[in-house]
N, C-alpha and C positions, 0 to 999 in steps of 0.2 A: 505629539508626533510632528515631525518636520514636513514641509511640503514635498520633499523628495521621497520620504517614506510613504506618504499618502498617495502620491502619484504612482509609485511602483506597486503598491498594494492594489490600487484601482486597476492598473494594467493587468496584473495577475488575475484578478477577479473577472475582468472582461474577457481575457483569453479563456479562462476556465468556463465562463458562461457560454461562449461560442462553441467550445469543445462539447459541452453537455447538450446544447441545442442540435449540433450536428449528429451527436450520438443518438439523440431521440429520433431524428429523422431517418437514421440508418438502422433503426430497430435494435440498438445496442451493439452494433458491429464494431464501431470505433472503440468503445470502452473495453470490449472483450479483447481487442488486439493490442491496445495501448494502456491497459490498466497498470502495467509495471512502471510507467513513467509518471503516473499521477502524483506520487509524493514529492516530485522534484520541485515544483514552484514554491511550496511552503518550506521545503528544506533549504532552498537558496535564501529565502527571505529570513528564516530563523538564523542561518549562519551569519547573515549580514547584521541583523538587529536584535537577536536574542529572543528569549522565551515570551516576554509580554507582547511584543509586536507580532511575533509569529503566531501566538494564540489569537490575537485580534484578527489577523488575516484568516486563520482557520475558521473562526466563527463567521466572518463575513462570507467566505467562500461556501460554507455549509448552508447559510441562509439563502444565498443566491441559488445554490443547487436545489433547494426545496421549492424555489420559485419557478425555475425553468426546466426542471427535470422531474422524473418520477421519484416517489419516496425511496425506493430501493437504491436508485442511483445516487440520491442525496446521502444516504447512509454510507454507501461505498466511497463517496467523495470525502465524507468526514473521516472515515477510517484511513484512507490513503493519505490524507493531509496530516492525520495524527502520526502516521509512520514517519513522514518527512519531518514533522516537528520534533519528534523524539531524537532523530538523528541530527538534525540541525542544531538543537540545543546543546547536545553533547560536543559537537564541533565548536560551537560558539564559546562554550566553557573551557575549551582547550583540554578536554579529557582525552585519554588514550583512545586511538582510533578503534581498538577492539571493543571498548565500552560503547562507542557510538553504534557499532555494528550490532552488538548484543541488544542495545536499546531498541534498534529498528526491528530486530528479529523477534524480541519478546512482544513488542507492540503489535507486530504483524500476526503472530501466533494467537494472541488473545483476541485480536479483532476478527480473525477468521473463525475461531471457535464461537465468538458472539454472533457473527452473522449466520453461521450454520444453524445455531439453535434458534435465533430470532426469526430467520426466514422460514424455518421449518414450522414454528408455532404460528407465525403470522399467515403464511400461505396454506398451511395445513397438509404438508406432504410428509411422508414417512422417510426418515433419513436412512433407516436400514433397508427399506424396500428399494430406494434409489441406489444404495450401495450394492445390493444384490444384482440389480440390472447392469450396473457398470462392471462388476466382477464377472457376470455371465458374458458380457460383451468381450471382456479381455480374454476369458477362457475359450471363447468361441461359441457360436450359436448352436453348434451341434452337441455341445456338452450337456448331458442329462444329469450329471452328478450335482446334488445340492451343495450350496456353499456352506462350508463349515462355520459354525457360530463364531469361533475365535478369529477366523480370517475376516469375517464381516466386522467384528468389533475393532480389530486391529486397523482395518482400512478406515473406519469412521474416525478413530483416534489419530492415526498417523497422517491422513491426508491434509487436514488443516495445519498440522505442525510442520510437515515438510514444505508445504506451500508458503507458510510464513517465514521459514528459514531461507527459502529461495528468494522471497521478496526482499528480505534484509540484505542478502548478498548482492542482488541486482541493484537495490537502492544505493549500496556503497559504491559499486563500480560506476553507476551513472553520476554519483556525486563527485567521484574522483575526476572523471572526464570533464564534466560541465563546470565545476568550480575552478579547475585549472584553465579551461578555455576562457572563462569569464574573468580570470585573474583575481579571483576572490580568495582562494586558499589552495595550497598544494598539499594534498592528502596522500599518504602512502597507499599504494594500490594493494600491497600484500595484506591479507587479512590477519594471519598469524605470523609470529616470528618478528625478529628485529629488522628494521629497515637498514639497508646497507648505506654507508656514507657515500655522498656524491664525490 
């Protein structure tokens, strides 16, 4: 790796470390508000330098997260960096933009399912019970009707999928704005359909 690559990677890791420390001091408030932008640093680095260097940054950022943050935040940092890496590699390889978006969406969905199951088994909470409480809150606290089993199963299945798809879309639009502002790449903002000529 060149000096420029190492310096940029170290700067990204340092900023991520400060972000995680501030998040720990705020009891997770910062991460809950700004989780959508966490894939961006690795995304930009992967667009600039490709898969191998992007993966190196991802590993370094994850190891730093385990040092300065709680284990659950470190896992979330790894997952968000993986989302950015998948999108960044697709852009670096000059694949169609819809493939980059699909890569980010698929990675997001798989990561959300993994974290849901992993955290449920690690912390010992019942996914269906938590879902029942959320659905009861949505329906109103005065509702005495039990939640239908199919509604509960659909909510458990669809929530990570829809969140992952939304994460992929947000990642794309953040990449379009930031890569254009940094003069790295001009990506089409339209997700589907042909881009109109300038």
